[in-house]
C-alpha positions in Angstrom: -68.6 -83.7 -104.5 -68.0 -83.6 -108.2 -64.7 -84.9 -109.1 -62.6 -83.2 -112.0 -60.3 -84.8 -114.3 -57.7 -82.2 -114.5 -54.7 -81.8 -112.1 -54.3 -78.7 -109.3 -53.4 -75.1 -111.2 -49.3 -74.8 -111.4 -50.1 -71.7 -109.1 -50.9 -73.7 -106.1 -48.3 -75.1 -103.5 -47.6 -78.5 -104.5 -47.2 -81.7 -101.9 -44.1 -83.4 -103.7 -45.5 -87.5 -102.9 -44.0 -88.6 -106.5 -46.7 -91.7 -108.0 -44.6 -94.7 -106.2 -44.7 -92.7 -103.1 -48.7 -92.1 -103.3 -48.8 -95.8 -104.4 -47.2 -97.2 -101.2 -49.3 -95.1 -99.0 -52.0 -96.0 -100.5 -51.4 -99.7 -100.4 -50.1 -98.8 -96.3 -53.3 -97.0 -95.5 -56.4 -95.8 -97.2 -56.0 -92.6 -99.3 -59.2 -91.1 -100.4 -59.2 -87.9 -102.1 -61.8 -85.6 -104.1 -61.9 -82.3 -105.3 -64.2 -79.5 -106.3 -64.4 -76.0 -108.0 -64.9 -73.9 -105.0 -64.2 -69.9 -103.8 -63.1 -69.4 -107.8 -60.4 -72.2 -107.7 -60.0 -75.7 -107.6 -60.1 -77.3 -103.8 -58.8 -80.5 -102.9 -59.0 -82.8 -99.9 -57.0 -85.3 -99.2 -57.1 -88.2 -96.0 -55.1 -91.1 -95.6 -56.7 -93.7 -93.0 -59.8 -93.4 -91.1 -61.4 -91.2 -88.4 -64.3 -91.2 -86.6 -66.4 -91.6 -89.9 -64.9 -93.2 -93.2 -62.7 -91.4 -95.1 -64.9 -90.3 -97.6 -67.8 -89.2 -95.2 -64.5 -86.9 -93.9 -63.8 -85.6 -97.4 -67.0 -84.8 -98.3 -67.6 -82.7 -94.6 -64.5 -80.9 -95.3 -65.7 -80.1 -99.2 -69.3 -79.3 -97.4 -67.3 -76.8 -94.8 -65.7 -74.9 -97.7 -68.5 -75.0 -100.0 -70.8 -73.2 -97.3 -68.3 -70.1 -97.4 -68.2 -70.2 -101.1 -72.1 -69.8 -101.1 -71.7 -66.8 -98.4 -69.0 -64.9 -100.6 -69.1 -66.1 -103.9 -66.4 -64.4 -105.9 -65.2 -62.8 -102.3 -66.0 -59.0 -103.7 -68.8 -57.7 -100.9 -70.7 -54.5 -101.5 -71.1 -53.6 -97.9 -74.7 -51.8 -98.9 -76.2 -54.8 -100.7 -74.3 -57.7 -99.2 -76.0 -57.6 -95.7 -76.7 -61.0 -95.5 -72.7 -61.4 -95.8 -72.0 -58.4 -93.7 -73.9 -59.6 -90.8 -72.5 -63.4 -90.6 -70.4 -64.9 -88.0 -68.2 -65.9 -90.7 -67.5 -62.4 -92.1 -66.8 -60.9 -88.6 -64.1 -63.9 -88.1 -63.0 -63.2 -91.6 -62.7 -59.1 -91.2 -61.0 -59.5 -87.7 -57.9 -61.2 -89.2 -57.6 -58.9 -92.8 -57.8 -56.1 -90.1 -55.2 -57.6 -87.5 -53.0 -58.1 -90.8 -54.0 -54.3 -92.0 -52.7 -53.1 -88.6 -49.6 -55.2 -88.9 -48.6 -54.0 -92.4 -49.4 -50.1 -91.8 -52.3 -50.2 -94.1 -50.8 -52.6 -96.8 -53.0 -55.0 -96.7 -56.5 -53.5 -97.2 -59.5 -55.1 -97.8 -61.1 -52.3 -98.7 -59.6 -52.4 -102.1 -62.2 -54.0 -103.9 -63.2 -50.7 -105.4 -60.0 -50.7 -107.5 -60.1 -54.5 -107.8 -63.0 -54.3 -109.9 -61.6 -52.0 -112.1 -58.6 -54.0 -112.9 -61.1 -57.4 -113.8 -57.7 -59.5 -113.7 -58.7 -62.6 -116.1 -60.2 -60.6 -118.7 -58.3 -57.4 -118.8 -55.7 -56.7 -121.3 -54.7 -53.4 -120.4 -54.5 -51.2 -117.2 -57.6 -48.7 -116.0 -57.6 -45.1 -116.7 -55.4 -43.4 -114.2 -58.6 -41.2 -113.3 -60.6 -44.1 -112.8 -58.2 -45.5 -110.3 -57.8 -42.0 -108.6 -61.4 -42.2 -108.2 -61.5 -45.7 -106.9 -59.2 -45.0 -104.3 -61.5 -42.7 -102.9 -63.5 -45.5 -101.2 -60.2 -47.5 -99.9 -59.3 -46.9 -96.2 -60.5 -49.8 -93.7 -60.2 -46.7 -90.9 -62.9 -45.1 -93.2 -64.8 -48.1 -93.6 -65.1 -48.8 -90.1 -66.0 -45.4 -89.5 -68.7 -45.0 -92.4 -71.3 -47.9 -91.1 -74.1 -47.7 -93.3 -73.2 -43.8 -94.7 -70.9 -45.1 -97.5 -70.7 -47.9 -99.9 -67.5 -49.6 -99.8 -66.4 -52.9 -102.0 -64.5 -55.2 -100.1 -62.1 -57.5 -101.6 -61.8 -60.8 -99.4 -59.6 -62.7 -101.6 -56.8 -62.2 -99.8 -58.1 -63.7 -96.6 -61.2 -65.9 -97.3 -59.5 -68.7 -99.2 -57.0 -69.5 -96.2 -60.3 -69.0 -93.8 -62.1 -71.7 -95.5 -59.2 -74.2 -96.1 -58.3 -73.8 -92.3 -62.1 -74.6 -91.4 -62.2 -77.6 -93.5 -59.0 -78.7 -91.7 -60.5 -78.2 -88.6 -63.4 -80.5 -89.7 -61.0 -83.4 -90.3 -59.3 -83.0 -87.0 -62.6 -83.0 -85.3 -63.6 -86.2 -87.2 -60.7 -87.7 -85.2 -58.3 -87.9 -89.2 -54.6 -87.4 -88.0 -53.2 -87.3 -92.0 -54.5 -84.8 -94.2 -54.1 -82.0 -96.9 -56.5 -79.6 -97.9 -55.4 -77.1 -100.7 -57.4 -74.3 -102.4 -55.5 -71.8 -104.9 -52.5 -70.7 -103.2 -53.5 -71.9 -99.8 -52.9 -75.1 -98.0 -53.8 -76.7 -95.0 -51.6 -80.1 -93.6 -53.1 -82.1 -90.7 -50.4 -83.8 -88.7 -47.8 -85.5 -90.5 -47.1 -87.8 -93.6 -48.8 -91.3 -93.1 -45.2 -93.0 -92.8 -44.5 -90.3 -89.6 -42.4 -88.1 -92.0 -42.9 -84.3 -92.3 -44.9 -83.4 -95.7 -42.6 -81.8 -98.3 -44.1 -78.7 -100.1 -42.3 -77.4 -103.2 -42.9 -73.4 -103.8 -43.2 -72.4 -107.7 -40.5 -70.9 -109.2 -42.2 -67.4 -110.3 -40.4 -67.1 -113.5 -39.7 -70.8 -114.7 -42.5 -72.5 -115.9 -42.8 -75.7 -114.4 -40.2 -75.7 -112.1 -39.9 -75.2 -108.4 -37.2 -72.7 -106.7 -37.7 -74.4 -103.1 -39.0 -77.0 -101.1 -40.0 -77.1 -97.3 -40.4 -79.8 -95.0 -43.6 -79.1 -93.0 -46.2 -80.9 -90.5 -49.1 -79.7 -89.1 -49.7 -76.3 -90.2 -50.9 -73.6 -92.5 -49.2 -72.4 -95.8 -50.0 -69.7 -98.0 -48.0 -68.2 -101.7 -48.8 -64.8 -103.1 -47.2 -64.5 -106.4 -47.1 -61.8 -109.4 -47.4 -64.7 -112.0 -51.0 -65.5 -111.6 -53.9 -63.2 -112.5 -51.6 -60.9 -114.6 -51.2 -59.7 -118.1 -48.3 -58.0 -120.1 -49.0 -54.7 -121.6 -46.6 -52.9 -123.3 -43.4 -55.0 -121.8 -44.5 -54.5 -118.5 -46.5 -57.2 -116.2 -49.7 -56.0 -114.1 -50.7 -58.6 -111.4 -53.7 -58.5 -109.1 -51.7 -57.6 -105.7 -52.2 -53.9 -105.8 -50.9 -51.4 -103.5 -54.0 -49.7 -101.9 -52.2 -46.4 -102.2 -51.5 -46.2 -105.6 -54.4 -48.8 -106.8 -51.3 -50.4 -109.2 -49.6 -53.8 -108.8 -46.9 -53.6 -106.3 -43.1 -54.3 -107.5 -41.9 -55.1 -103.8 -41.3 -58.9 -104.4 -42.3 -61.8 -107.2 -43.3 -64.7 -104.7 -44.0 -65.0 -101.1 -44.8 -68.2 -99.1 -45.9 -68.1 -95.4 -46.3 -70.9 -93.3 -48.1 -70.4 -89.8 -50.6 -72.6 -87.6 -54.0 -70.2 -88.9 -54.9 -70.9 -92.3 -57.0 -67.2 -92.5 -53.8 -65.2 -90.8 -51.1 -67.2 -93.3 -53.5 -66.1 -96.2 -53.8 -62.4 -95.4 -50.1 -62.2 -94.6 -48.9 -63.7 -98.0 -50.3 -60.9 -99.4 -49.4 -58.3 -96.9 -45.8 -59.5 -97.1 -45.6 -59.1 -100.5 -46.5 -55.8 -100.4 -43.8 -54.8 -97.6 -40.8 -56.5 -99.5 -38.6 -58.9 -98.3 -36.5 -56.6 -95.9 -39.8 -55.0 -94.1 -41.7 -58.3 -94.7 -38.9 -60.5 -93.0 -38.3 -58.2 -90.0 -42.4 -58.3 -89.7 -42.6 -62.0 -89.9 -39.9 -62.4 -87.1 -41.5 -60.2 -84.7 -44.7 -62.6 -84.8 -45.4 -66.2 -82.9 -45.1 -68.8 -85.2 -44.7 -66.8 -88.7 -41.9 -67.7 -90.9 -41.9 -67.0 -94.6 -39.6 -67.4 -97.9 -39.3 -64.2 -100.0 -38.3 -64.1 -103.7 -36.8 -60.7 -104.4 -38.4 -58.8 -107.5 -35.6 -60.2 -110.0 -37.2 -63.8 -109.5 -34.4 -65.5 -108.3 -32.8 -64.2 -105.1 -34.7 -65.4 -101.9 -34.4 -64.9 -98.3 -36.0 -67.3 -95.6 -37.1 -66.6 -92.0 -34.5 -68.3 -89.6 -37.5 -70.3 -88.1 -37.1 -72.1 -91.2 -33.6 -73.5 -91.2 -33.4 -77.0 -91.4 -36.7 -77.0 -93.3 -36.1 -75.1 -96.5 -34.0 -76.5 -99.4 -32.9 -74.4 -102.3 -34.1 -76.1 -105.5 -31.3 -77.0 -108.1 -31.0 -74.2 -110.8 -30.2 -76.8 -112.9 -33.0 -78.2 -115.7 
């Protein structure tokens, strides 16, 4: 796998190791890490110690698992008429099963059929929102229930970006566990899978980016053997006439949601974690916290629309620390 000589984007959840701690781990247990551009982001896999294969072979296997999903899904937008190879794959069915579950849980707010609207916005290149008439037309092809009923009779553009990376990261982590590794991290964009604990037996310390203070964190989580995903309005966005437009779209309006600025979800499953991060963002802190509390092993940290206030699931008591607001 090709290595890249730059650090991970600031949008991702960062593992706080510190330079001295990382060097200590390297002395005490072999660290092997590699990265590649996959799933439209930089993916990094790090393992400590040996499994049933070498650390290098383990990392390569994990990256290969993600590369396979990347080859299948490309940019995560799927044209259900023309991309039959994707639609007929077992991976697609597994991803859609998770997407459908979260769609139901959120009352349709997480909807993978929003791709026709996402394509209009073209985040990363756009400098102004699409015309309202174009959004209204695109919304006629949004609705998971209609997609499931339509079969081949109608074209839908699926946007699997809110679930596919979590699925791929989880797949890579399961590969590492199967190969006997007990301490590893897989990171891809805003999705992370932690395998076991740190090599010294302590929980991993995860920092959550502050959505409005560049280079700062809003809090820290102490976690082990779980998935973590963050959705925020600070990536893939642009400012137009003083207003922020971001990629987390409300499928009812085709417009960016203002319900939250950031949501971090902690749960065992990577795909579910990824989809819930988007779904809970769209629900907003009040309804989102209620939904998270109704699900087994799902917890979340919500940052309100003001970008500063936050609320944390009771299940994270003792595992979340608010970062100091001092410089």
